[in-house]
Each structure stands twice: as structure tokens, then as C-alpha cells.
PDB file as gemmi writes it, atoms N, CA and C in Angstrom:
CRYST1    1.000    1.000    1.000  90.00  90.00  90.00 P 1                      
ATOM      1  N   UNK A   1     135.481 116.787  30.205  1.00  0.00           N  
ATOM      2  CA  UNK A   1     134.855 115.802  31.079  1.00  0.00           C  
ATOM      3  C   UNK A   1     134.919 116.315  32.509  1.00  0.00           C  
ATOM      4  N   UNK A   2     133.782 116.393  33.216  1.00  0.00           N  
ATOM      5  CA  UNK A   2     133.769 116.893  34.585  1.00  0.00           C  
ATOM      6  C   UNK A   2     134.516 115.963  35.523  1.00  0.00           C  
ATOM      7  N   UNK A   3     135.134 116.533  36.530  1.00  0.00           N  
ATOM      8  CA  UNK A   3     135.840 115.696  37.489  1.00  0.00           C  
ATOM      9  C   UNK A   3     134.996 115.499  38.744  1.00  0.00           C  
ATOM     10  N   UNK A   4     135.469 114.650  39.650  1.00  0.00           N  
ATOM     11  CA  UNK A   4     134.695 114.344  40.855  1.00  0.00           C  
ATOM     12  C   UNK A   4     134.548 115.566  41.748  1.00  0.00           C  
ATOM     13  N   UNK A   5     135.488 116.512  41.674  1.00  0.00           N  
ATOM     14  CA  UNK A   5     135.367 117.741  42.455  1.00  0.00           C  
ATOM     15  C   UNK A   5     134.140 118.544  42.049  1.00  0.00           C  
ATOM     16  N   UNK A   6     133.830 118.560  40.773  1.00  0.00           N  
ATOM     17  CA  UNK A   6     132.629 119.258  40.297  1.00  0.00           C  
ATOM     18  C   UNK A   6     131.368 118.558  40.782  1.00  0.00           C  
ATOM     19  N   UNK A   7     131.387 117.249  40.803  1.00  0.00           N  
ATOM     20  CA  UNK A   7     130.240 116.479  41.286  1.00  0.00           C  
ATOM     21  C   UNK A   7     130.013 116.769  42.766  1.00  0.00           C  
ATOM     22  N   UNK A   8     131.061 116.722  43.555  1.00  0.00           N  
ATOM     23  CA  UNK A   8     130.961 116.990  44.986  1.00  0.00           C  
ATOM     24  C   UNK A   8     130.470 118.413  45.223  1.00  0.00           C  
ATOM     25  N   UNK A   9     130.991 119.375  44.484  1.00  0.00           N  
ATOM     26  CA  UNK A   9     130.568 120.773  44.638  1.00  0.00           C  
ATOM     27  C   UNK A   9     129.092 120.944  44.289  1.00  0.00           C  
ATOM     28  N   UNK A  10     128.634 120.291  43.233  1.00  0.00           N  
ATOM     29  CA  UNK A  10     127.223 120.391  42.840  1.00  0.00           C  
ATOM     30  C   UNK A  10     126.319 119.819  43.927  1.00  0.00           C  
ATOM     31  N   UNK A  11     126.683 118.664  44.470  1.00  0.00           N  
ATOM     32  CA  UNK A  11     125.889 118.053  45.534  1.00  0.00           C  
ATOM     33  C   UNK A  11     125.925 118.910  46.800  1.00  0.00           C  
ATOM     34  N   UNK A  12     127.109 119.384  47.173  1.00  0.00           N  
ATOM     35  CA  UNK A  12     127.261 120.217  48.369  1.00  0.00           C  
ATOM     36  C   UNK A  12     126.429 121.496  48.243  1.00  0.00           C  
ATOM     37  N   UNK A  13     126.484 122.137  47.098  1.00  0.00           N  
ATOM     38  CA  UNK A  13     125.739 123.380  46.875  1.00  0.00           C  
ATOM     39  C   UNK A  13     124.230 123.163  46.953  1.00  0.00           C  
ATOM     40  N   UNK A  14     123.786 121.950  46.626  1.00  0.00           N  
ATOM     41  CA  UNK A  14     122.369 121.619  46.679  1.00  0.00           C  
ATOM     42  C   UNK A  14     121.941 121.155  48.076  1.00  0.00           C  
ATOM     43  N   UNK A  15     122.872 121.159  49.032  1.00  0.00           N  
ATOM     44  CA  UNK A  15     122.534 120.822  50.412  1.00  0.00           C  
ATOM     45  C   UNK A  15     122.846 119.397  50.825  1.00  0.00           C  
ATOM     46  N   UNK A  16     123.458 118.618  49.948  1.00  0.00           N  
ATOM     47  CA  UNK A  16     123.805 117.246  50.314  1.00  0.00           C  
ATOM     48  C   UNK A  16     125.101 117.241  51.103  1.00  0.00           C  
ATOM     49  N   UNK A  17     125.149 116.375  52.112  1.00  0.00           N  
ATOM     50  CA  UNK A  17     126.341 116.229  52.934  1.00  0.00           C  
ATOM     51  C   UNK A  17     126.826 114.793  52.849  1.00  0.00           C  
ATOM     52  N   UNK A  18     128.018 114.570  53.273  1.00  0.00           N  
ATOM     53  CA  UNK A  18     128.689 113.299  53.034  1.00  0.00           C  
ATOM     54  C   UNK A  18     129.068 112.634  54.353  1.00  0.00           C  
ATOM     55  N   UNK A  19     128.086 111.963  54.972  1.00  0.00           N  
ATOM     56  CA  UNK A  19     128.374 111.212  56.176  1.00  0.00           C  
ATOM     57  C   UNK A  19     127.950 109.773  55.958  1.00  0.00           C  
ATOM     58  N   UNK A  20     128.131 108.952  56.958  1.00  0.00           N  
ATOM     59  CA  UNK A  20     127.887 107.519  56.851  1.00  0.00           C  
ATOM     60  C   UNK A  20     126.428 107.196  56.561  1.00  0.00           C  
ATOM     61  N   UNK A  21     126.225 106.189  55.743  1.00  0.00           N  
ATOM     62  CA  UNK A  21     124.885 105.695  55.426  1.00  0.00           C  
ATOM     63  C   UNK A  21     124.413 104.669  56.458  1.00  0.00           C  
ATOM     64  N   UNK A  22     125.225 104.370  57.428  1.00  0.00           N  
ATOM     65  CA  UNK A  22     124.894 103.334  58.404  1.00  0.00           C  
ATOM     66  C   UNK A  22     123.517 103.547  59.031  1.00  0.00           C  
ATOM     67  N   UNK A  23     123.168 104.779  59.322  1.00  0.00           N  
ATOM     68  CA  UNK A  23     121.865 105.085  59.925  1.00  0.00           C  
ATOM     69  C   UNK A  23     120.741 105.145  58.892  1.00  0.00           C  
ATOM     70  N   UNK A  24     121.087 105.114  57.613  1.00  0.00           N  
ATOM     71  CA  UNK A  24     120.098 105.248  56.529  1.00  0.00           C  
ATOM     72  C   UNK A  24     120.312 104.154  55.476  1.00  0.00           C  
ATOM     73  N   UNK A  25     120.190 102.879  55.854  1.00  0.00           N  
ATOM     74  CA  UNK A  25     120.511 101.804  54.906  1.00  0.00           C  
ATOM     75  C   UNK A  25     119.615 101.768  53.667  1.00  0.00           C  
ATOM     76  N   UNK A  26     118.430 102.359  53.739  1.00  0.00           N  
ATOM     77  CA  UNK A  26     117.518 102.337  52.590  1.00  0.00           C  
ATOM     78  C   UNK A  26     117.643 103.564  51.692  1.00  0.00           C  
ATOM     79  N   UNK A  27     118.476 104.509  52.063  1.00  0.00           N  
ATOM     80  CA  UNK A  27     118.645 105.730  51.266  1.00  0.00           C  
ATOM     81  C   UNK A  27     119.379 105.418  49.970  1.00  0.00           C  
ATOM     82  N   UNK A  28     118.954 106.085  48.906  1.00  0.00           N  
ATOM     83  CA  UNK A  28     119.642 105.927  47.618  1.00  0.00           C  
ATOM     84  C   UNK A  28     121.061 106.479  47.754  1.00  0.00           C  
ATOM     85  N   UNK A  29     122.068 105.719  47.325  1.00  0.00           N  
ATOM     86  CA  UNK A  29     123.450 106.211  47.400  1.00  0.00           C  
ATOM     87  C   UNK A  29     123.648 107.463  46.542  1.00  0.00           C  
ATOM     88  N   UNK A  30     124.556 108.308  46.963  1.00  0.00           N  
ATOM     89  CA  UNK A  30     124.904 109.484  46.168  1.00  0.00           C  
ATOM     90  C   UNK A  30     125.442 109.013  44.818  1.00  0.00           C  
ATOM     91  N   UNK A  31     125.225 109.782  43.762  1.00  0.00           N  
ATOM     92  CA  UNK A  31     125.638 109.338  42.418  1.00  0.00           C  
ATOM     93  C   UNK A  31     127.158 109.265  42.271  1.00  0.00           C  
ATOM     94  N   UNK A  32     127.593 108.334  41.447  1.00  0.00           N  
ATOM     95  CA  UNK A  32     129.017 108.168  41.158  1.00  0.00           C  
ATOM     96  C   UNK A  32     129.489 109.083  40.040  1.00  0.00           C  
ATOM     97  N   UNK A  33     128.562 109.478  39.164  1.00  0.00           N  
ATOM     98  CA  UNK A  33     128.955 110.243  37.975  1.00  0.00           C  
ATOM     99  C   UNK A  33     128.270 111.603  37.950  1.00  0.00           C  
ATOM    100  N   UNK A  34     128.988 112.584  37.472  1.00  0.00           N  
ATOM    101  CA  UNK A  34     128.463 113.944  37.352  1.00  0.00           C  
ATOM    102  C   UNK A  34     127.196 113.966  36.499  1.00  0.00           C  
ATOM    103  N   UNK A  35     127.151 113.173  35.465  1.00  0.00           N  
ATOM    104  CA  UNK A  35     125.993 113.179  34.564  1.00  0.00           C  
ATOM    105  C   UNK A  35     124.726 112.684  35.255  1.00  0.00           C  
ATOM    106  N   UNK A  36     124.842 112.051  36.407  1.00  0.00           N  
ATOM    107  CA  UNK A  36     123.682 111.549  37.142  1.00  0.00           C  
ATOM    108  C   UNK A  36     123.216 112.475  38.262  1.00  0.00           C  
ATOM    109  N   UNK A  37     123.939 113.538  38.526  1.00  0.00           N  
ATOM    110  CA  UNK A  37     123.652 114.407  39.675  1.00  0.00           C  
ATOM    111  C   UNK A  37     122.289 115.092  39.565  1.00  0.00           C  
ATOM    112  N   UNK A  38     121.979 115.703  38.450  1.00  0.00           N  
ATOM    113  CA  UNK A  38     120.703 116.427  38.330  1.00  0.00           C  
ATOM    114  C   UNK A  38     119.509 115.497  38.532  1.00  0.00           C  
ATOM    115  N   UNK A  39     119.551 114.334  37.912  1.00  0.00           N  
ATOM    116  CA  UNK A  39     118.456 113.381  38.055  1.00  0.00           C  
ATOM    117  C   UNK A  39     118.356 112.893  39.502  1.00  0.00           C  
ATOM    118  N   UNK A  40     119.477 112.622  40.128  1.00  0.00           N  
ATOM    119  CA  UNK A  40     119.495 112.204  41.530  1.00  0.00           C  
ATOM    120  C   UNK A  40     118.847 113.268  42.418  1.00  0.00           C  
ATOM    121  N   UNK A  41     119.182 114.527  42.214  1.00  0.00           N  
ATOM    122  CA  UNK A  41     118.624 115.605  43.031  1.00  0.00           C  
ATOM    123  C   UNK A  41     117.112 115.727  42.824  1.00  0.00           C  
ATOM    124  N   UNK A  42     116.646 115.570  41.600  1.00  0.00           N  
ATOM    125  CA  UNK A  42     115.199 115.627  41.339  1.00  0.00           C  
ATOM    126  C   UNK A  42     114.461 114.485  42.032  1.00  0.00           C  
ATOM    127  N   UNK A  43     115.053 113.309  42.049  1.00  0.00           N  
ATOM    128  CA  UNK A  43     114.403 112.146  42.656  1.00  0.00           C  
ATOM    129  C   UNK A  43     114.466 112.150  44.182  1.00  0.00           C  
ATOM    130  N   UNK A  44     115.350 112.943  44.762  1.00  0.00           N  
ATOM    131  CA  UNK A  44     115.612 112.867  46.199  1.00  0.00           C  
ATOM    132  C   UNK A  44     115.510 114.208  46.927  1.00  0.00           C  
ATOM    133  N   UNK A  45     114.380 114.885  46.831  1.00  0.00           N  
ATOM    134  CA  UNK A  45     114.271 116.180  47.509  1.00  0.00           C  
ATOM    135  C   UNK A  45     114.330 116.072  49.035  1.00  0.00           C  
ATOM    136  N   UNK A  46     113.994 114.906  49.585  1.00  0.00           N  
ATOM    137  CA  UNK A  46     114.015 114.716  51.043  1.00  0.00           C  
ATOM    138  C   UNK A  46     115.012 113.640  51.464  1.00  0.00           C  
ATOM    139  N   UNK A  47     116.062 113.493  50.712  1.00  0.00           N  
ATOM    140  CA  UNK A  47     117.100 112.515  51.001  1.00  0.00           C  
ATOM    141  C   UNK A  47     117.684 112.798  52.386  1.00  0.00           C  
ATOM    142  N   UNK A  48     117.970 111.770  53.190  1.00  0.00           N  
ATOM    143  CA  UNK A  48     118.489 111.992  54.550  1.00  0.00           C  
ATOM    144  C   UNK A  48     119.857 112.682  54.582  1.00  0.00           C  
ATOM    145  N   UNK A  49     120.577 112.680  53.487  1.00  0.00           N  
ATOM    146  CA  UNK A  49     121.872 113.367  53.445  1.00  0.00           C  
ATOM    147  C   UNK A  49     121.737 114.819  52.993  1.00  0.00           C  
ATOM    148  N   UNK A  50     120.512 115.257  52.752  1.00  0.00           N  
ATOM    149  CA  UNK A  50     120.282 116.620  52.267  1.00  0.00           C  
ATOM    150  C   UNK A  50     119.771 117.489  53.410  1.00  0.00           C  
ATOM    151  N   UNK A  51     120.511 118.562  53.683  1.00  0.00           N  
ATOM    152  CA  UNK A  51     120.118 119.452  54.776  1.00  0.00           C  
ATOM    153  C   UNK A  51     119.319 120.647  54.310  1.00  0.00           C  
ATOM    154  N   UNK A  52     119.354 120.910  53.007  1.00  0.00           N  
ATOM    155  CA  UNK A  52     118.622 122.054  52.448  1.00  0.00           C  
ATOM    156  C   UNK A  52     118.317 121.785  50.983  1.00  0.00           C  
ATOM    157  N   UNK A  53     117.187 122.258  50.510  1.00  0.00           N  
ATOM    158  CA  UNK A  53     116.879 122.077  49.082  1.00  0.00           C  
ATOM    159  C   UNK A  53     117.678 123.030  48.201  1.00  0.00           C  
TER     160      UNK A  53                                                      
END                                                                             
């Protein structure tokens, strides 16, 4: 079973960063589970927390 460190690493490697959503209240929250990461990345190529594709 993957741990949260793997989820964070996958998101970080894909260009997602972890700062406050206060400025982006309508942005989809980052996924809670590793099994949701790939689908989240496909749906959010221009997510405000993503600095690079």
C-alpha cells in the first residue's frame, strides 16, 4: 500500500506545489489518496498549484 510520501513525491514531480488555497478557493483540492493522483493530474493540467506540466 503506497504511503503519503509517495503521493507527495508524485505530485511534486509533476510540478504541483503545496501552498495555501486561500487565493484559489475554486481550485480542486489536491487528492487525499495515491490511487487518485493520476486522474487528478489528467483533470488539472492548469491547476493553480502546478508550476510545470
